[in-house]
Residue, then its C-alpha position, 0 to 999 in steps of 0.5 A: m487511508l485517505e479521508a476522501s477514500l474513506q468517505r467514498i466507501i462509507e457513502t457509496v457502499p450499500d448498507d446491506a453489502v458484505v464488506l471485508d477488511i484485509g490486514g485491518w488489525a492496526k486501524p480497522l474499518p468499522r464498516a467491515d462485516w469481516v476482518l482477515d488478519l494475522m493478529p487477534y481481535e482482542t489486540r486490534g486498533l494499535y493506531g485507533s480506528l478508521s472512523p468513530d462508527q460502531e464496529r460491524f465486525t465481531p469476534d466471530t467475524w474476525i478471521e485470525r490467519d496468515i493472509c499470505d498462506p496459499e490456502p484459499y480464504p474461507f469465502a466462496d467466489n464473489a461472496i464479498d461485495f466489497v473488499v478493502c486492503s489499505h496499507t497492507l500489501e507493501d508489508i507482506r511477503d506475498p502481495i500477489q497471493v493476497c491480490r489473487e484471493m481478493a480478485r477471487i472472493a470479491k466483486a469490487g474493492y479498494i486498495e491503497v499503498p504508499s507511492r514510490h514518492e514516499e517509499q523512495a524518500w530519504g528520512v520518512n521513517g529514519k536514516f533510510a528510504g521510506w519505511s523500515h518495515h516495507r518490503w515492496l515498491v509499487d507502481p501503477i499499471p493499467g487497471g492495477l498494480e505492479f510490485v518490485f521487491k525493495f532491495g537495500v540498494v535503494h538506501g545505499r546509493q544516493a541516486n536511488h532515493f529522493p533527498a531528505g526533505y523531499s517527502e515534506a512537500l508531498s500532498s496526501e494524494q502524492r504519498v499513496l497509490q489508489v486502485w478502485w476496482t470492479g469485477s477484477f484488477e491487474f496485479r503482477e511482480r516485476i523481477f530484475m535480474v541485472p543490477a544495473e537495470l534495477d539501479a536505472y529503474l530506481a534512479e530514473f523515477v527519482e530524476r523524474g520526480l525531482r523535475e516534476n516536483g521542484p525544490a525542497p522546502g525552504g528553497r533547497s534544491r532537490r537535484l541530486r548530486r551524483r556520487s561514484t559508488 
């Protein structure tokens, strides 16, 4: 999570507000009163904690379950004052279900996911585009997010991803998308049935990003040299 976003949550969410962290196992939010995650409480914190503060959640308020399960979460409508879902939706099989439940149970919240600038960048996590375990590309839409399944063609066609070195110059803010919402937010999946339309969706974003963000580190051109496939 961006440090500025974390500080905003800590400073602006009232102390008596009920806070839920969805998918927080690897790096939980200590301010959360509840955590919902597939993994058990005892193994939390693979990557540490989002802050050094004392944890407000306990073993009794850690709900171990599949967050994509179609069964409703064990909270009434608007029972949660603020929900946080940071770097989770891109990983899971059904982000739409999770968004639907967040909008049902919470009055407000914060969502953070990787931007396409990072997810379509070659070499972020190996010899492929973006992160190996991520399933979705995410676009901003008015008041929310749109999800596109991350097909393998993003790795295999040079025109469909940013070249090596592109991600090195991205700021922390460029690497993510943020949604702060109150009341509800928009969410949807975009489905491509025609391969050429998917290629155009991927390649056009790359072309636009290269125009806007200039040369790669060390003065190398970020312009793609197209190759036939």
